[in-house]
N, C-alpha and C positions, 0 to 999 in steps of 0.2 A: 508576485512571488519574490521573496528576498533571494537575491542571487547567492547560490551556495558558496561558502568560503573556500578558498584554495587551500589545499593541504600544505601547511607551512613547512612540513618536512620533506616535501617532494622536490628532489633536485631538478633544477630547470634543464639540466642536460638530459634528464630522462624523459622529458616531454617534447623532445624534438619530433617533428612530424615523421611518420613512416615514409611519406613521399610528399614533397612540397610542389610537385609538378602542377601546372595550371589545370590539367585535365582532372586531377583529383580534387583540387580546391573548388573548382567550378562544376563539379559533377552534378547532374540533375538529381542525385540522391544525396541526402544528408549522411555524412559519415562521422562516426565517433570511434576513436582508437582507445582501447583500454589496456591496462597493464596485463602481465601474464596471469594474474589472479582474477581477471575480469572484474576488478573492483573499482579502480580509479581511472578517471579520464586522463589520458596523456596527450590527446590531440583531437581536434575537430576541424572539419573543412569549412570554407566560407559559406557553402550551401546551408550547413547546420546553423551558423550564427545568423544568417539572413532569415531562415525559416522560423527560428525560435525568438529572435531578438536579443539573445544572450550574447555577452562579449566573450571572446575566446579566452582572454586572460582570467576571467571570472570562473570559467568552467574547468580549466586545467586543474588537476589534482582533486577534483570533486568525486565522491563516490557516485558511480553511474546510477545506482538505484535511487538516489535523491533527485534525479531528473524525471522520475516517474511518480504518478499518484500512488497512494498507499495500496490500492487494489492491484495495480500493475507491478508494484514492487514485489508483492507476493508471487505473482506469475513469474517474474524474473528470477527470484531466489529459489522458488520451489520447483519450477518447471524448466525454465530456460537454462539456468546454470548447470543443473545435473545433466541435461541433454548435451550441453556444450562440453562438459567434462568427459562424457563417455563417447560421443559421436564426433566431437571436434567442430560441430556447426549446429546452428539453430535456424530454421526457416519459417518465415511468414507468421510471426506471432503478433496478434493484434493488440496494440497498446496505445496509450496516450503519453505524450511527452510534455513536461511542464516548461513553458516558455516564460518570457519576461512578464512581470505583473501577475503571475499565476495562471496565465492563459494555457489552455490545453490544446495539443495538436495531435489529432488521430494519425496513427502511422502503422505500417507493417514493419516489424523488426526482424531482421536476419543478422546472424553473427557467425563468424568463422575464426578459428584460432590458427595463427601462423607461428611456427617455431622453427628455428634453424640453429641448433647447437653447434658452436664452433665456427659459425659463419663470420667472416670478416667483411671488410669493405668490398663491394662489388664493382661492376662497371656500369657507367652511364650509357645512354643510348648512342653516344658518339664514340664509345669505346674507351673513354677516359675513366680514371678511377672515380667511383661514386663516394664522395666524402660525407654523404648523409647516412650515418650508421643506423641500423635497425634499432627499434626499441628493445631494451633488454629487461629481463625480469630481475628479481632481487638476488638471484644467484649468478648473474652475469651472462646468462644465456639469452640470445636474442629471442624474444617471445612477445606476442601481443595478440589482442583480440580486436578484430575490426567489426563494428556494428554498423549496418546499413539501415537507415530509416526512410521508408517511402512515405513521405507526407501526402495528405490527400491531394493537395494541388500539384505536387511534383509527380505523384502517381498518375493523376489525370494527364499531365503533360507527357509523361513517359508513354502512357497508353496511346495517346494521340499520335505520338511519333511512330509507335509500332503500327498503328492503323494506317498512317500515311505510307509507311514502308510496304505494308501488305498490299495496299491499293496499287502502289507503283509496280509491284512485282506481279500482280495478277493480270492475266491477259484478257479476261472477259468480264463483262458486267456481272454475270451470274456468279463467277468465282469471287469477285469483290463483295457482292452482297452476302454470300455465305460466310466469308471471312469476317466481315463486319458484324454480322449477327452473332457469330461465335464469340468474338472478342467482347462484344457488348454483354453477352451473357456471363462471361467470365468476370468482367469488371463489376457487374451489378448483382451477382448471385454468390451465395455461400456454397463452397464446394462440398460441405458435409451434409447440409439439409436440403440444398437445392432452392431454398428460399432467397429472397432479396437479402443482400448484405447491407452494411451500414451505408455504403455509397449509393446503392440502389434505393434504400429507404429514404435517404435524404433527398434524392432526386424526385421520388414519388411524392414526398411530403411537400417539397417546394412547388411541384407542379399542382398539387391539390390546392394549396394556398393561393397560387397565382391564377389558376383557372376557375376556382370556386365551384367544386362539385356541389350539386344541389342549388345552383345559383337561382333557379326558378322557384325555390322554396325558401321563403324568408326565415323559416324556423329551423332550417338545417344547421347542424353544428358538426364540426370535425372533431372526432374524439381520438386521442392518442392513448393507448393502453401499453404501459411499460411493465413487462413481466420478467421477474428474476427468479430463477430456480433456487429453492432453499436446500442447502446441504449437498450441492452438486459435487464438491470435493470428496465427500464420503463415498459417492458412487464411483468416482474415478479410482479411489483407493481400493474399493472392494472388487470391481469388475474390470479395472484397467481403462486406459484412455480409449481404446477401441470400443469397449463396452459403453463408455460415456458418449462417444460419437453415435453409437446405435440408439441410445436413449434420446439424444438430441433430435435424431431423424424421426423417431416415433412421435415425440412431442410436437415437432414442427408440423408433421402431417396431421396430427389431431387438431392443431390450431387452424390449419388450412381448411380442414373438412368442416369445422364448426362455424365457418364464416361464409358470408355471401361471396359470390365470385368477384364482385366489385371491390371488396375489402382488400386491404394490403396487409400482409404478414411478412415479417423479416426477422432474421437472426441478427441482432444488433452487435453482440460481441460475447464470446465465451458462453455463458449460460443465460444470456439475456435475449428476450424476444420483444418485438414491438408490433402492435396491431394498429392500423389506421382504418377508421370506419366513419361514415357520415350518418349521424343520428339526429333525433329531434330534441331530446331532453337529457339532463344529467342522470335521471333515473334510468333512461334507456342505456346509457353508458355503463352504469353500475350493474344493471341486469346482464349486459353483454359480458362484462368482466367476471361476474360470478359464474356465468356459464363456461367461460374459458377456464377459470380456475378449477371447476368441477371436472372438465375434460382432462385436465393435466393430472389430477389426483387419482385417476383410474390406475390400478397396479399394472405393471408391465414386467415381463420376465426378460432379463438381460443376462446372457451367458450363464443360464441356469439359476440365476438369482432373482427373486421377486423384489422389484423396486417399487416403492410407493412414492411417487414424486409429489412435491408441493411447491408452491410459488408465492411470491409477494408481488402485488400489483399496484401501480400508481396510474391515475387517470388525469389527463389534462384536456380541456375542451376549448375550442375557438369557434366563434360565430363565423359563418361563411355567408357573404364575403366580407363582413365588417371585422370587428375585433382585430386579430392579428393581420388580416389581409387588408391593409389600408390602401388607398389610392396612391400610386407612386408619386413621390415628391420630385423625382428627377425626370429626365427625358429619355425615351428609348427603352429598348428591351433590357439593357445592362442595368439600369436603375431598378427596374422591376425585379430582375433576377436577384440583385443584391438584397432588396427588401424581403423578398420571399425566402431567401436563404437565412437571413437573420431571424425571420419569424419562425422558420422551421426549427432552428437551433433553440429558440426560446421555448417553443412548445415541447420539444423533447426534454429540455432541461426541467420544465415544470413537472412533467410526468415522472421523470427520474427522481426528482426531489420528493414527490408524493410517495413513490415506491420505497425510498429509504426511510421515510417516516414509519412505514409499516414494519420495515426491518428492525427499526429501533424499538418498536413495541413488542417484538417477539416473533415476527414473520407469519406467513400463512394467512394473509388477509389482503384487503385493498384499502386505498385511500384516494380521495379526489383532491386535486390541488386546490388550495384555498387562496384566491388572489389577495385576500386580506392578511395573509400570513406574513407579508413583507418579504424582502430579499435577504439572503444569507449575510451579505455584507453589513446591512443595517443591524441584523440580529447580533453579529459578532461585536460590532461597535457598542451596542447596548450592553452586552455581557461584559465587555472590558470595563466600561464605566462602573458597572455593579461590582466587579472584582476589586477595583481600586477602592471603592467605598467599603467593601467587606473587609479589606485588609486594615483600613483605618479604624473601622468600628469593631474590630475583634470578632468577626463572625466565623472565623475558621476554627476547626477543632482537630485534634489528633485522636485517632482510634488505634488500637494496638492488637495485632494478630499474633498469637503464639507460634513459635517454631519448635517442632517436636522431634527429638531424636528417635528414629524408627526402631532402633535396636531394643530400647527399653521404655519408650513412651515418655521420657523425661522432657519437660519444657526447658529448652536451652536458651531461649531468647524471645524477643518480640520484634515485629516490624511495625514502624510508625507509618500510618497511612492517613493522609489529610482528607478532611471532610469540610463541606461548607454548609453552615447552618443558615440557609437562605431565609430571609424574613417572610417570603411569600411561598416559595416552592418547597420549603422544608429542607431536610438534610440531603445534600447532594454529594455523590461520589466524584472522584477526580475525573472520570470520563466526561463529565459535564462542563469542565472549565479548564483543565490543565493545558489542552492544546492552545487555547486562546492566551492563557498566561505565558506559555512558552514563546509563542509567536510575537507577543507584544513586548517581551522583556520583563514583564511583571514577575516572572518566575524567580528572578533573583531575590526580590524582597520576600516573596512567599516562601521560597526555599530557605532563606536565612531564618525566617520565623519558625519553620518546621524544625530545622536543626537545633535552634536554641530551645524550643519547647521540648523536644525529644530528650536532649541532654539533661535539661532540668528535671524531667520525669524520671530519668535513670538515676539521678542523684537522690530524688525523693525515695525511690525504692531501695537504693543502697542504704539509706539511713535507717531503714527498718530491718536490714539484714536479709532482704529478699532481692538483691540485685540480679539482673539478668542482662544478657547481651542485647544491645539496642541497635537495630538496623534502620538506616535512614536512606531514603532515595535521593540521588542527585540528578538534576536535569542536565541536558546538553549544555545550556548556557552557564549553569553553575560550574560544570567541570572545566569550562574554558574561561572562567572568571579569574583574573590574576590575584584577586583578594581572597580566594577560597581558602587557602591554607591558613591565612591569618584569621579568617572567620571561624574556622574549626578550632584552632588552638585557643582562641579567645573564649569560646563557649566551654571547652573542656576545663580551662583554668578557672572560669567564673563559677562553675558548679562543682569543681573538684572531682570530676569523673575521669578515670584513667582512659587513655586512648585505646587500649586493648579491649575495652568494653563496647566500642562502637564499630559497627560494620557499615561501610558506605556502599550503596548499591548503585551501579551505573549500567545502563543498557548497552548491549553490544553495539547498537547503532551510534550511541553517543561517543563511544571510544573512537569511531572512525571519522568523525567530523574533522578534528584536528589532532591526529594521533601523536604528533611530536609533543604538543602542549599537554595533551592528556597524560602522556608517559611521564613527563617532568613533574606534573602536579601529583599524580598517583604515587610516584616514587617518594615525594616529600611526605605525603600523608602516611604511606606505609612505613616510612622511616620513623614516624612518631609512635608506631606500634598499632595503628589502626588496621582493621581487616578490610579488604576490597572484594566485593562480589560483582560478578557480571550477571545482570538481570536479563530475563527473557531470552536466555541463551538458546540459539538455534533458529531464531527468527530474523537475525540480521545478516550481515554479509562480511563479517570479519574473518579473515583467514587465520589458520592456526599459527602462521608465522607472526601475524600481528599480535595474537593472543599471548604468545611467549614474550613479547616486549613489555607487557604490563605486569606489575606486581599483584597478581590475582590470587585470592585465597579461596573463593567460593565460585561455583557455577550454579546458577539458579535456572532450572529447566522450565521452559515456558509452559503455562497451563494448557495451551492448545494441544500439546503433545500428551500431557498427563491425562487430559479428559478422555482421550480415546485409547489409553494404554491397555485397557482390558480387551476391547473388541477389535482393535486395529493392529494387525501384525506389523504394519509399517511404522506406526507411531511407537509401538513397543520396542521395535528395533532402534528407532531414533533415541528413545529415552535410555535404552541400554547402552548405546554408543556414547551418549553424553556422560552417563555414570562411569563408564570405563575410561573415558578421556579424563574425567576429573580425578579418578583414582590413579591413573598413570602419571598425572602431573602433580600428584600430591595435594589435590584440592578437595574441599568438601562439596559434595553434590547435594543440592536442595531442590526438592520438587514443589512446584507451586500449584495451587488450585486442587488439592486432594479433597474429594467430596464423598467417596464411598469406601467401604471396607475392602471391596475387591481391588480398587486402585492401590490402597495401602499395601495389600498382600503382594501384588505384582511388584511394587517398588521395593519391598523387602527382598523379594526373590532376586531382583536385579542388582541389589547391593547399594541402593540409594541411602545416603547417610541421614538426611534431615528432610522433613516435609512440613507444609503448612497448608491450611485450607479449611473449609467448612466442616469436614469430618472431625476435626479437633476443636475448632472454634472460629466463628467469624471475627472480624475486627471489632473490638469493643472499646467503649470509653474507658479512661484510666481507672475510674472508680470501680467499674465492674471487673476489670482485670485484677485490681487489688483485692476485691472480695473473693475472687476465685483462687488466686495464688498466694494471697497474703501480701501485705505491704501497704504503702501509702500512695495516695495520688496527689498530684500537684494542682 
């Protein structure tokens, strides 16, 4: 993992620790202190840096969401932050935290907001003035959010200490036994479904690999089935979180009833379940998985609403006792435990990878992990090499998607979208390669090519009298490139395109990486007459205070909200709020991903200004755009 850059504009005085006492620094729990908006990290304790391997100075000023994987960022922004805003605290959210080198650390996240308007310096424990001021928000009021992260190891140590305390306090052996059994159940079981939780699953899997279930049968294989519910968020949106918990309980019981008593079933996290079973062949594992998927798809009535669940499944198998369970290379039980833990992690990871391959193909199916598929790191390295060659060989293309004014249906402009004409895989969309290009830094060269090609095409259409506004996407790395302004002005001058004809689109997340640098760069570009659009609005974590700092002209509402605007009252309210916000700030509201006439009608009712999507036209090569709207292609 590349260590997140520190916010260059965050004053070091504002990142003084809330409390530098030794008990806080060396607490058994990792602590992260956020600013009043719960956005930026202003302090961490030593436990956090030891746990993740990250350096304190590299974490300060970083948006907290960047310390979480993409899936958990969504949980943080769409679940935890709203609860924190209304209730002032969040309890026991299961997440993973990104550490050094991209490592992931499972943890339970709790957060609480502290505010003390008008509070000055207090008194220390000895009665002397406390010179360590509280963290203050952007308006000068002392405010901060403290996040506690119970890592797996720290959690186990904490629970062991609780167990020791319990045992010391209990007078009889019977009381100690009951307390221990109760605590063990809490530690290893999910409170919603009653199934094993992630901790219990890992223990069961490690034990299975270490003891070798079916050791008397040379053909026995340990199968891990990783099940992820499809569209679970929609269920929560329609029947609420309590209804979602009811659905999880029903589905968990179905899985338990469909398995032999010896099998293990666990709720891994959120809407994910894992099943462990000893079988003979891969076909047996596939048959088991199909039976489980069929059980899950039986309709169930939740809060008066009939829900038809579906799931995607991944399967990984290990021979018992060979394959993953090799003979220990060290000595003693500790060496065996370490090897079994590593093997358990590997097997879960393989099943998870297979499941996500199903998700990428459209969900609602199963896949068996293919050992010949190679690891993700090797695949990314191979893709990076191909990307470099593609840029040198001119394999990239720009397609253009029209932007339509909703009031009269007039095409007001186009958005330039990059495609890769892969020599083997065919035409690839940006989802196949942009993440690798961004992470490697190749996005700078690719982004420069996109900008130059889009401006050249705008000039070609201008020459025919059919000029339209050209929208071009900028990546996070491009936005923080000190040569960006020169690159843009050079392209405009080279092709004679006025700055007012170009819209630069930046994601909400990109604005928050280095907000001070972003503000300076965008002010310079806006000063040239260029329009600035905030893309994917509503999916990031920028506060309205930050939004006001930037010279923004458009808000592009993310397609995830637009797609459900007809059927979901919640998404309709979000879209309406975005449109209202844009109007109140004097900005243009643009809806992305409009695919149906019903969506268009709702957007018109909400007062949205501009839209784009398959309803109007997919992104097309320049020659097809020219034929449809008139003009020339370059």
